[in-house]
N, C-alpha and C positions, 0 to 999 in steps of 0.2 A: 376336195372336189370341185370341179369347175360345171357352172349348170350347163353350157353351150358342150362341152365335151360329154355330160353323161348323157344329154340328147343326141348327139352325133353317136354315141357308141350305141345305146340302146334303140333309136329310131332310126339311124344310118341315113340322115338329113339333118340338116339344120332348121327344116321347117315342117315339124310332125303335121301340120294341118296340110300339107301338098299330098298327103299318103292317101291310098285308098282304105275304105272301110277295113277291108280285109290286112291290108299291109300295116295299117295303125293296130289292129286287133293283136296281131302277129308279134310287133314290137311291144305293145303292152304285157304282154304274156311273156316277153323277154326282162322287162323290167321288173315284173312281180316274181320270178323266179331268181333274179339277182339280187333282189331283196331277202327273199328267202334263203339264200345261201352265202349271203353276206355274214362274217362276224364280227368285223371290227364296228364297233359303236357308231363313231361318227361317220363311217360310209352307210352303215344301214339307216341312220338318222336321215341323211341326206338321200337316199332311195327313195324312203317314205314320203319325206315332204315333194319329191318329184312325183310320186304317184298319187299323193293328195292334188298336186297342181292337176292333174287328170281325171280326177275325182274316181281314183281306183285304190285309195288307200285303205287299208284295213282300220277298224278303231283301233286307238294307242292300246285299251285293255288287251286286244289280241295281238296286234303286231309287237309290244314289248312288254308281254306278261311277265317273262322273267328279268327284265331291265328296270326296275322301278324308276331311276333317274331320268331314260329314255322316256317312258312313260309319261311322266310329269311333264318332261320338254315338249312332247308331243301334243298333250291336252293344252299347254301353255301358247304353243304355236296354233292349235285351232281356236283358241279364243282370240287370239291378236287377228287371226284372218278373219274369222266372223265379224268381228267390230271393223275391221278395213272395210269389210264388203258391205256392211250395214249401214255405217256412219261414214266412210270414205277416210281420207289419207290426213285429215286436219284434225279429226275426233278420235282417232285411232290410240 
């Protein structure tokens, strides 16, 4: 899955920041629905990380309750993202 393609698909633009608040909320709802109906594990994880980028992802325990490997991967992703945010690229 290509990030730019996902953004274009769900947000119908290359620049989600250009959307109005209502347009952004609608696009985010489409993304949440897409995550909810996706069954392929890799695609589900990709959609979850995109939701996380927009601060809309459910917790890993909720998102991947029936998929322990994806839950663990999501938790590792969150740990790495926190380190990067807190300490910067060099210390992550």
